C-alpha positions in Angstrom: -35.5 8.0 -1.7 -37.8 6.6 -4.0 -41.5 6.9 -3.9 -44.0 4.0 -4.2 -47.7 4.2 -3.8 -50.3 1.4 -4.8 -48.6 -0.1 -8.0 -46.5 3.1 -8.8 -42.8 3.2 -8.3 -40.8 6.5 -9.1 -37.2 6.0 -9.1 -34.7 8.1 -7.2 -33.3 10.6 -9.8 -29.8 12.1 -9.4 -28.5 14.5 -11.9 -25.1 13.6 -13.4 -23.4 16.6 -11.8 -24.4 15.3 -8.6 -22.3 12.1 -9.0 -19.1 14.6 -8.5 -20.4 15.8 -5.4 -18.7 14.8 -2.0 -22.1 13.8 -0.5 -23.3 10.7 -0.8 -26.1 10.5 -3.3 -26.1 6.5 -4.2 -26.3 4.4 -0.9 -30.0 5.5 0.3 -31.4 4.4 -2.9 -29.2 1.4 -3.7 -29.8 -0.1 -0.1 -33.6 0.2 -0.3 -34.7 0.0 -4.1 -31.6 -1.2 -5.7 -31.8 1.1 -8.7 -31.1 5.0 -9.2 -31.8 7.2 -12.2 -29.0 9.5 -13.6 -30.6 12.7 -15.3 -29.1 15.6 -17.1 -26.5 13.8 -18.8 -25.0 16.7 -21.1 -26.1 16.1 -24.6 -27.3 12.4 -24.1 -30.9 12.7 -24.7 -30.4 13.6 -28.5 -27.8 10.9 -28.9 -29.9 8.2 -27.2 -32.6 8.8 -29.6 -30.9 9.3 -32.7 -29.3 5.8 -32.0 -32.5 3.9 -31.0 -34.6 5.3 -33.8 -32.9 3.3 -36.3 -32.3 0.3 -34.2 -35.2 -2.0 -35.1 -35.0 -1.2 -38.9 -31.3 -2.0 -38.7 -32.1 -5.4 -37.1 -34.7 -6.4 -39.8 -32.3 -5.5 -42.3 -29.4 -7.4 -40.9 -31.5 -10.6 -40.4 -32.4 -10.8 -43.6 -28.8 -11.4 -45.0 -26.5 -14.2 -44.9 -23.8 -13.9 -42.0 -21.1 -13.5 -44.5 -22.5 -10.7 -46.0 -22.3 -8.3 -42.9 -18.8 -9.8 -41.5 -19.0 -12.1 -38.4 -22.3 -10.4 -37.2 -25.4 -12.0 -36.1 -28.7 -10.7 -35.1 -29.9 -13.2 -32.4 -33.7 -13.9 -32.3 -35.7 -15.4 -29.3 -39.6 -15.8 -29.0 -40.4 -15.0 -25.5 -43.2 -16.2 -23.0 -46.0 -14.2 -24.6 -45.1 -14.5 -28.4 -42.7 -11.4 -28.5 -40.0 -11.8 -31.1 -36.9 -10.2 -29.4 -34.0 -9.3 -31.8 -30.8 -8.6 -30.3 -27.4 -7.2 -31.2 -24.5 -7.8 -28.7 -20.9 -7.0 -27.9 -18.5 -6.8 -24.9 -15.5 -5.1 -23.4 -12.9 -7.2 -22.2 -10.1 -5.3 -20.2 -6.9 -6.8 -22.0 -8.8 -6.5 -25.3 -10.6 -3.4 -25.3 -14.0 -3.1 -26.7 -15.4 -5.5 -29.7 -17.8 -3.6 -32.5 -21.3 -4.1 -32.8 -21.9 -5.7 -36.1 -21.8 -3.6 -39.2 -24.1 -3.7 -42.3 -23.0 -0.9 -44.7 -25.5 -1.9 -47.4 -28.5 -0.8 -45.0 -29.1 2.9 -44.8 -30.9 2.1 -41.6 -28.0 0.6 -40.4 -25.7 3.5 -41.5 -27.9 5.8 -39.4 -27.7 4.0 -36.5 -24.1 3.4 -36.3 -23.9 7.3 -36.9 -24.1 8.2 -33.4 -23.2 4.7 -31.8 -19.6 5.5 -30.9 -20.8 8.6 -29.1 -23.8 6.7 -27.5 -21.5 4.0 -26.2 -18.6 6.3 -25.0 -21.0 8.4 -23.0 -22.5 5.3 -21.3 -19.0 4.1 -20.7 -17.9 7.5 -18.9 -21.1 7.7 -16.8 -20.6 4.2 -15.6 -17.1 5.1 -14.7 -18.1 7.9 -12.5 -21.0 5.8 -11.1 -18.6 3.0 -10.0 -16.0 5.7 -8.6 -18.7 7.3 -6.4 -20.2 4.1 -5.2 -16.9 2.8 -4.3 -16.2 6.3 -2.4 -19.4 5.7 -0.7 -19.1 2.0 0.2 -15.4 0.8 0.2 -14.7 2.0 3.8 -17.5 -0.1 5.0 -16.1 -3.2 3.8 -13.7 -5.7 4.4 -11.2 -5.3 1.4 -10.2 -6.6 -0.9 -13.7 -7.7 -2.6 -12.0 -10.3 -4.8 -8.8 -11.8 -5.6 -7.4 -14.1 -8.3 -7.1 -17.8 -7.1 -3.5 -17.5 -6.6 -3.7 -14.6 -4.6 -1.5 -12.9 -6.4 -3.8 -9.9 -7.6 -6.5 -8.4 -5.6 -9.5 -6.6 -6.8 -9.7 -4.0 -4.0 -13.0 -2.1 -4.1 -15.9 -1.5 -6.4 -14.3 0.5 -8.7 -11.4 -2.1 -9.2 -14.0 -4.6 -9.9 -15.8 -2.5 -12.5 -12.6 -1.6 -14.2 -11.3 -5.1 -14.5 -14.9 -6.6 -15.0 -16.1 -7.9 -18.3 -18.9 -5.9 -19.8 -21.8 -7.2 -21.9 -23.6 -4.6 -24.1 -26.7 -5.6 -26.0 -29.6 -3.6 -28.1 -33.0 -5.1 -27.9 -36.1 -4.6 -30.1 -39.3 -6.4 -28.9 -42.2 -6.8 -31.6 -45.2 -8.2 -29.9 -46.9 -10.7 -32.6 -49.6 -12.2 -30.7 -52.2 -11.0 -28.0 -50.8 -12.9 -25.2 -51.2 -11.6 -21.5 -48.2 -13.4 -20.0 -45.4 -11.7 -18.8 -42.7 -11.2 -21.6 -40.3 -11.7 -19.1 -40.6 -13.5 -15.7 -39.6 -12.1 -12.5 -36.0 -12.3 -12.0 -32.7 -10.8 -10.7 -29.9 -10.1 -13.3 -26.5 -11.5 -12.9 -23.5 -9.4 -12.5 -22.7 -6.3 -10.3 -25.1 -4.1 -12.0 -26.8 -3.4 -15.2 -26.9 0.4 -17.0 -29.7 0.6 -19.1 -31.8 3.2 -21.2 -35.6 3.1 -20.1 -37.3 1.6 -23.3 -38.8 3.6 -26.1 -41.6 2.8 -28.4 -40.6 3.1 -32.1 -44.0 4.1 -33.9 -44.6 3.3 -37.5 -44.9 6.9 -38.2 -41.0 7.1 -37.4 -41.8 8.7 -33.8 -40.2 7.6 -30.4 -42.4 7.9 -27.5 -41.5 6.7 -23.9 -42.7 3.2 -23.1 -44.8 3.1 -20.1 -46.4 0.5 -17.9 -44.0 -2.5 -19.2 -41.2 -2.5 -16.6 -42.4 -3.7 -13.1 -39.9 -4.7 -9.8 -40.4 -6.2 -6.7 -40.1 -3.4 -3.9 -38.2 -3.8 -0.7 -41.5 -4.5 1.1 -42.4 -7.5 -1.4 -45.1 -5.6 -3.5 -45.2 -5.4 -7.0 -44.9 -2.0 -8.7 -44.9 -0.8 -12.1 -41.8 1.7 -12.4 -42.7 5.3 -13.7 -40.0 6.4 -16.0 -39.9 9.8 -17.7 -38.1 11.3 -20.5 -35.7 12.9 -17.7 -34.5 9.5 -16.9 -31.1 9.2 -19.1 -29.5 6.2 -17.7 -30.8 3.7 -15.1 -28.4 1.8 -12.8 -29.8 -1.5 -11.3 -28.3 -3.7 -9.1 -27.7 -7.5 -9.9 -27.0 -10.7 -8.0 -23.6 -9.7 -7.8 -23.9 -7.4 -4.9 -25.0 -10.7 -3.0 -22.2 -12.6 -4.0 -19.1 -10.2 -3.4 -20.2 -7.1 -1.8 -22.7 -7.9 1.0 -20.9 -10.5 2.5 -18.2 -8.2 3.0 -19.7 -5.3 5.2 -17.9 -5.1 8.4 -21.4 -4.5 10.2 -24.2 -6.9 10.3 -26.7 -4.0 10.0 -29.0 -5.4 7.4 -30.2 -1.7 6.4 -26.7 -1.0 5.1 -26.7 -4.0 2.6 -27.3 -3.3 -1.2 -30.3 -4.7 -2.9 -30.5 -6.5 -5.9 -33.7 -5.7 -7.8 -36.1 -8.2 -9.0 -37.9 -7.2 -12.1 -40.1 -8.3 -15.1 -41.4 -7.1 -18.3 -44.8 -7.1 -19.4 -45.5 -5.7 -23.1 -48.6 -4.0 -24.2 -50.4 -5.1 -27.5 -49.3 -2.5 -29.6 -49.7 -3.2 -33.2 -48.1 0.0 -34.5 -44.7 0.1 -32.3 -42.0 -1.8 -31.1 -40.0 -1.6 -28.0 -36.2 -0.6 -28.2 -34.0 -0.5 -25.3 -30.1 -0.9 -24.6 -28.3 -2.5 -21.5 -24.8 -2.6 -20.4 -24.1 -5.5 -17.7 -21.2 -5.4 -15.4 -19.6 -8.9 -14.9 -17.0 -9.7 -12.5 -13.4 -10.1 -13.7 -12.8 -13.2 -15.5 -9.8 -14.2 -13.3 -11.4 -13.5 -9.8 -12.0 -16.6 -7.8 -15.2 -17.5 -6.4 -14.8 -19.3 -3.1 -18.3 -20.8 -3.1 -17.9 -22.2 -6.3 -14.2 -23.3 -6.2 -13.8 -21.6 -9.7 -12.9 -18.2 -11.4 -15.8 -16.4 -12.9 -14.5 -17.0 -16.2 -14.5 -20.9 -15.6 -17.9 -20.4 -14.3 -19.3 -18.6 -17.6 -17.6 -21.1 -19.8 -19.1 -23.8 -17.9 -22.7 -22.2 -18.0 -22.0 -21.7 -21.9 -20.8 -25.4 -22.5 -23.1 -27.3 -20.3 -26.3 -25.0 -20.4 -28.5 -28.0 -19.2 -26.5 -29.8 -16.7 -24.9 -26.9 -15.1 -25.9 -27.3 -11.3 -28.3 -24.8 -9.4 -26.7 -22.0 -7.9 -23.7 -21.9 -10.0 -22.6 -18.5 -10.4 -25.5 -17.2 -8.3 -25.7 -16.2 -4.7 -27.9 -19.1 -3.8 -28.4 -22.7 -4.5 -32.0 -21.8 -5.4 -31.1 -19.8 -8.3 -30.2 -20.3 -11.9 -28.6 -18.6 -14.6 -31.2 -18.5 -17.4 -30.0 -19.3 -20.9 -30.4 -16.8 -23.6 -27.5 -17.9 -25.8 -27.3 -18.6 -29.3 -27.1 -22.2 -30.6 -24.9 -23.8 -33.3 -21.4 -22.7 -34.6 -21.3 -19.4 -32.7 -21.6 -20.9 -29.2 -19.2 -23.8 -29.7 -15.9 -21.5 -29.2 -14.6 -22.4 -33.0 -12.6 -19.6 -35.0 -13.5 -19.1 -38.6 -11.1 -20.3 -41.6 -7.7 -18.4 -41.4 -7.8 -17.6 -37.6 -6.6 -19.6 -34.6 -7.5 -19.2 -30.9 -4.7 -17.2 -29.3 -4.4 -14.5 -26.5 -8.2 -14.8 -25.5 -9.3 -14.3 -29.2 -9.4 -15.9 -32.7 -6.0 -14.2 -34.2 -5.1 -13.8 -37.9 -2.6 -16.6 -38.7 0.5 -14.5 -39.6 1.6 -14.1 -43.0 4.2 -16.7 -44.0 2.4 -19.3 -41.8 0.8 -22.3 -43.2 -2.8 -23.0 -43.0 -3.9 -24.8 -39.8 -5.0 -27.9 -42.0 -1.4 -28.0 -43.7 0.5 -27.5 -40.4 1.3 -31.2 -40.0 3.7 -33.8 -40.6 3.2 -37.7 -40.4 6.9 -38.1 -39.4 6.5 -35.2 -36.6 3.3 -35.6 -34.4 3.9 -32.5 -32.4 4.1 -30.2 -35.3 0.4 -28.3 -35.6 -0.9 -24.7 -35.3 0.0 -23.4 -31.5 -0.5 -20.2 -29.7 3.2 -19.5 -28.6 5.4 -16.8 -27.1 8.5 -15.3 -28.7 10.3 -17.8 -26.3 8.6 -20.8 -28.1 6.5 -21.6 -25.1 2.8 -22.8 -25.6 -0.4 -21.5 -24.3 -2.6 -24.7 -24.9 -6.0 -23.1 -24.6 -5.1 -19.7 -26.0 -6.0 -18.0 -22.8 -2.7 -16.4 -21.5 -2.1 -12.8 -21.2 1.2 -11.5 -22.8 3.0 -11.5 -25.8 1.5 -14.6 -27.8 0.7 -15.5 -31.6 -0.4 -18.4 -33.7 2.7 -20.4 -35.3 3.2 -23.7 -37.0 5.6 -25.3 -34.6 6.5 -28.7 -33.1 7.3 -26.8 -29.6 5.8 -28.4 -26.8 7.6 -26.1 -24.1 5.6 -25.0 -21.0 5.0 -21.5 -20.0 7.8 -20.3 -17.6 8.0 -16.9 -15.8 10.9 -14.7 -17.6 14.3 -14.2 -15.6 14.0 -11.7 -12.8 16.0 -8.7 -12.8 19.8 -8.9 -11.3 20.6 -8.7 -7.7 23.5 -6.7 -8.3 23.6 -3.0 -8.6 22.1 -1.0 -10.0 19.0 -3.5 -10.0 19.0 -4.8 -6.7 16.6 -7.5 -7.1 14.6 -8.4 -5.0 13.5 -5.2 -2.9 14.9 -5.5 0.5 11.7 -5.5 2.6 14.0 -4.4 5.8 15.2 -1.5 3.7 12.5 -0.5 1.3 10.2 0.4 4.2 7.0 3.0 4.0 9.1 5.3 6.0 12.2 5.0 3.3 9.8 5.9 0.5 8.3 8.8 2.3 11.9 9.9 3.0 12.8 9.5 -0.8 9.7 11.6 -1.8 10.7 14.4 0.1 12.8 16.1 -2.0 10.3 16.0 -4.8 7.6 17.5 -2.4 9.7 20.6 -2.2 10.6 21.1 -5.6 7.6 20.7 -7.5 4.3 22.5 -7.1 2.0 19.7 -7.4 1.6 15.8 -6.8 -1.0 13.1 -7.8 -0.9 10.1 -5.6 -0.9 7.1 -8.0 -0.9 4.6 -5.1 -3.7 2.2 -5.2 -6.0 1.8 -2.1 -4.8 -2.0 -1.9 -1.0 -1.0 -1.7 -0.1 -3.3 -4.6 1.1 -0.2 -6.3 3.1 2.8 -5.0 3.8 5.8 -7.2 3.4 9.6 -7.2 3.6 12.1 -10.2 5.1 15.3 -9.5 4.8 18.2 -11.7 5.4 22.1 -12.2 4.2 24.4 -15.1 7.1 26.4 -16.2 6.2 29.4 -18.6 8.9 30.2 -21.1 10.8 33.4 -20.5 11.7 34.1 -24.0 8.3 36.3 -24.4 6.6 33.4 -26.1 3.4 31.9 -24.8 5.0 28.3 -24.7 4.7 26.6 -21.5 6.6 23.5 -20.3 6.2 20.7 -17.8 8.8 19.7 -15.2 7.8 16.5 -14.1 8.7 13.5 -12.1 7.2 9.8 -12.1 8.3 8.1 -8.7 7.8 4.3 -8.5 8.0 2.3 -5.3 9.7 -0.4 -7.5 12.9 -1.4 -9.0 14.0 -0.7 -12.7 12.9 -2.8 -15.3 11.4 0.0 -17.6 9.2 3.0 -16.5 7.1 4.8 -18.9 4.8 7.9 -18.9 2.6 9.7 -21.5 -0.4 10.8 -23.3 -3.1 8.1 -23.5 -4.9 8.0 -27.1 -8.2 9.4 -26.7 -9.2 9.4 -30.3 -12.1 7.3 -31.2 -11.3 3.7 -31.9 -8.3 3.8 -29.5 -7.9 0.2 -28.0 -6.8 -1.1 -24.6 -7.8 1.8 -22.4 -6.2 4.2 -24.9 -2.8 2.5 -24.5 -2.7 1.6 -28.2 -1.4 4.6 -30.1 -0.3 6.4 -26.9 2.8 8.8 -27.2 5.0 8.0 -24.4 8.4 8.6 -22.7 9.8 5.3 -21.7 13.2 4.6 -19.9 14.8 1.3 -20.3 17.5 -0.5 -18.7 19.2 -1.1 -22.2 18.9 0.2 -25.8 15.8 -0.6 -27.4 17.6 -1.2 -30.5 19.2 -4.3 -29.1 16.0 -5.5 -27.2 15.1 -9.0 -27.9 11.5 -10.5 -26.9 13.3 -14.2 -26.3 16.3 -12.5 -24.0 14.9 -9.0 -22.9 17.1 -5.8 -22.6 21.0 -6.1 -22.6 21.9 -5.3 -19.1 25.4 -5.9 -19.2 26.5 -1.9 -19.4 24.6 -1.2 -16.2 23.7 2.4 -15.5 25.7 3.2 -18.6 23.1 1.5 -20.6 20.1 3.3 -19.4 18.0 4.9 -22.3 15.0 7.2 -22.3 13.0 7.8 -25.7 9.9 8.7 -27.1 7.6 6.0 -28.6 4.4 5.6 -30.3 2.8 2.5 -29.0 1.5 0.5 -32.2 -2.3 1.3 -32.8 -2.9 -2.5 -32.8 -0.2 -4.8 -31.5 1.0 -4.0 -28.0 3.8 -6.1 -27.7 7.0 -3.7 -27.4 8.8 -5.5 -30.4 6.1 -4.1 -32.5 7.2 -0.7 -31.7 10.5 -0.7 -30.2 12.0 1.7 -32.6 11.8 5.0 -31.0 10.4 8.2 -32.8 13.2 10.7 -31.5 16.5 10.9 -30.3 17.5 8.3 -27.6 19.0 10.1 -24.5 21.9 8.3 -22.8 20.6 9.1 -19.1 21.1 7.6 -15.8 21.5 10.4 -13.3 21.8 10.9 -9.6 19.4 12.3 -7.5 21.5 15.7 -7.2 22.0 16.0 -11.1 19.8 18.4 -12.7 19.3 17.4 -16.1 16.9 19.0 -18.7 16.9 15.9 -20.9 14.7 13.1 -19.7 16.5 11.0 -17.5 16.2 7.8 -15.2 17.2 8.2 -11.7 18.2 4.7 -9.9 20.3 6.4 -7.0 18.2 4.5 -4.4 18.3 1.1 -4.1 14.5 0.6 -3.6 12.9 3.1 -5.8 12.8 4.7 -9.6 12.2 8.0 -11.0 11.5 9.0 -14.4 12.4 12.9 -14.9 11.6 15.1 -17.8 11.2 19.0 -18.9 9.4 19.0 -22.1 6.6 21.1 -23.7 5.4 17.9 -25.6 6.0 14.2 -25.8 6.4 13.4 -29.8 3.6 15.4 -31.4 1.4 16.2 -28.8 1.9 19.2 -26.6 1.0 19.5 -22.9 -2.2 21.5 -22.4 -0.8 23.5 -20.2 -4.0 25.9 -19.7 -6.4 22.8 -19.3 -6.4 19.2 -19.1 -4.5 16.2 -20.6 -5.4 12.5 -20.0 -2.3 10.7 -19.3 -0.8 7.2 -18.3 1.8 5.5 -16.8 3.2 1.8 -16.2 6.4 0.4 -15.1 8.1 -3.2 -14.5 10.3 -4.0 -11.4 10.5 -7.5 -11.9 12.4 -8.3 -15.1 14.0 -6.7 -18.1 11.4 -7.9 -20.6 9.1 -5.2 -21.9 6.4 -7.5 -22.0 2.9 -7.6 -20.0 3.1 -5.6 -16.8 -0.1 -7.3 -15.0 -3.0 -5.5 -13.5 -1.0 -3.3 -11.4 1.6 -0.6 -11.7 -0.4 1.3 -14.2 -3.2 4.0 -14.3 -4.8 6.3 -16.7 -5.7 9.7 -15.2 -6.9 13.2 -15.9 -4.7 16.3 -15.0 -5.5 19.9 -14.8 -2.0 21.1 -15.1 -2.3 24.6 -13.8 -4.8 24.1 -11.0 -3.1 20.9 -9.7 -6.3 18.7 -10.0 -5.7 15.4 -10.9 -7.7 12.0 -10.6 -8.9 9.1 -12.2 -10.7 9.6 -15.5 -13.7 11.5 -15.1 -13.2 12.2 -11.4 -12.4 16.1 -11.9 -15.4 18.2 -11.2 -17.4 19.9 -14.1 -15.5 18.0 -16.5 -17.5 18.2 -20.1 -18.0 14.7 -21.1 -16.9 15.6 -24.7 -13.3 16.0 -23.2 -13.0 12.8 -21.2 -11.2 9.6 -22.7 -12.7 6.5 -23.1 -12.7 4.3 -19.7 -12.6 0.9 -18.7 -11.3 -0.3 -21.6 -14.0 1.2 -24.0 -12.5 2.4 -27.2 -15.6 1.3 -29.4 -14.4 0.9 -33.0 -13.1 -2.2 -34.7 -11.1 -3.6 -31.7 -10.3 -7.1 -32.9 -11.8 -10.1 -34.6 -15.6 -9.7 -35.0 -15.9 -13.5 -34.7 -14.2 -13.4 -31.3 -16.9 -10.5 -30.6 -19.5 -13.1 -31.4 -17.9 -15.8 -29.2 -17.5 -13.7 -26.2 -21.1 -12.3 -26.4 -22.2 -15.8 -26.8 -20.5 -17.1 -23.8 -21.8 -14.0 -21.8 -25.2 -14.5 -22.9 -25.3 -18.2 -21.9 -24.5 -16.8 -18.4 -26.6 -13.9 -17.6 -30.2 -14.2 -16.6 -32.9 -12.9 -19.2 -32.5 -9.3 -19.7 -35.0 -6.5 -19.9 
């Protein structure tokens, strides 16, 4: 419990190691105070200081240059209530797109020094955010009516806290505050942040003699008792999590009990800066916003629509839009002009949620026209020639000069005949049948990790044993089976790409073993796999997912031999194989020491991923379900969501929540996304 006396408030502090504990370290503080400080994050204090030390000078250098000299970046400047000049650079992480880079200025030594530790800084915060979300969910979800959110059509549910965070959109921003006038007004007025929570580093003062010192006496909260108190941070406070108005919108209304003492508390706060002539205040925050396609019943809109409305109609948006109360309003902190109007720069076109490059061989947008063909124009289409008119559809979409006006339709489902048996027969494919199907594997393998989601939308299990080679070498093999409660459209398992800059949650660049119902050499993104050969057409091969382009057509050529491998449940086969002997379920079996060039770290841990499609024969977008990234300790049998294993060093964890922070797409799209988000959120500390 935090302590407050007179006008001082000391936040409750929890060590990073305690977040892995089976106790409940978060709820007491988050129900009373609404914020908690995480301490002792391995190596983080030095990383934080090295990054923030160069922030302000980098912002000065960048803001003095023309935008075209530093790519698509822009330093946002705002004069606050007391005359303080706030400079900001921002970025965002989108689940389907990964993380966008922060603006770079390679001509500035200050910016080069700022960028030096930026990847490590963001990656560490990303991992701690994941651990925090998992822990909060483990303490909270059992008390809630689940799911917490769903899409408007009800086809997908965001089950608990970790699911909202994992699928949410994250706005990251660095601020420097330079007080230019001696004015005693509040720098930022009392407000509650939008979003579920914000993770921030307590601000530091960067003195003109190049020293960093803790900023004191500038950050205030309104306590649960209604008093105003100055928060007393210390250098031990590595990262602070503070709840926003999102808890009142989609967490607190879901409590099973009406006991008000168990409700989470959004923390009102404000900032007042001292008249320091020799120092600037530097700060970082990461705000977690709800998934863009989650539906707000109160507003009758998705949260993505709400954010776009607030961005496009700043002055006319109704009070309460996107807030828990009609008396609240999202305060505008958005840039003005071309960066906020949603346009793409020359040579790019809005498609698949971003400004995509016009493919080579395509004419320019201006020249894609014909007075005799009014339908001819640049459009965002899929390989079947169907048009995403607003460029906001998931899947394999790209810009093309075309006269197509075809509306988007679902791809054909799997056949109803054996061995595909679409759809699953609910009277046959029961929970009992699934349990019985898994019985042999439970006896055959040493370990199992349940990949089933708590909402029941995805059911899968991964079984494995570590087999030491008996030839006297030190080589060990993994005998594994991925069992999926679904039919066979395709199924894949492999190593997540944990390299710096890996995109889309480590999927891009992943090395995977993938079973397909037809030869990948004959695959067409227009017609899918050739299913005419039935089981005789089943294939298993190793692939490297393209580092930039996720659609299967960009990486459908295997990197090794193709196994002709349908197998029955009783057939022992050391070659990788797929089992569809049950009319309801699918399994991928393998016995290997590596997948492509990556060996299993059988004496330690690997970060793995899986995905499957039981609906159709197209290796396309698999939806939010039927996929996961997880850590495995092979010999101990421990496995769990990334970051959930006890005593795992942060340096060994993979980037989480889609956070791979190198160049992950168009910088212009990054600016557009950030502009949209900044229009939505409340003024930030």
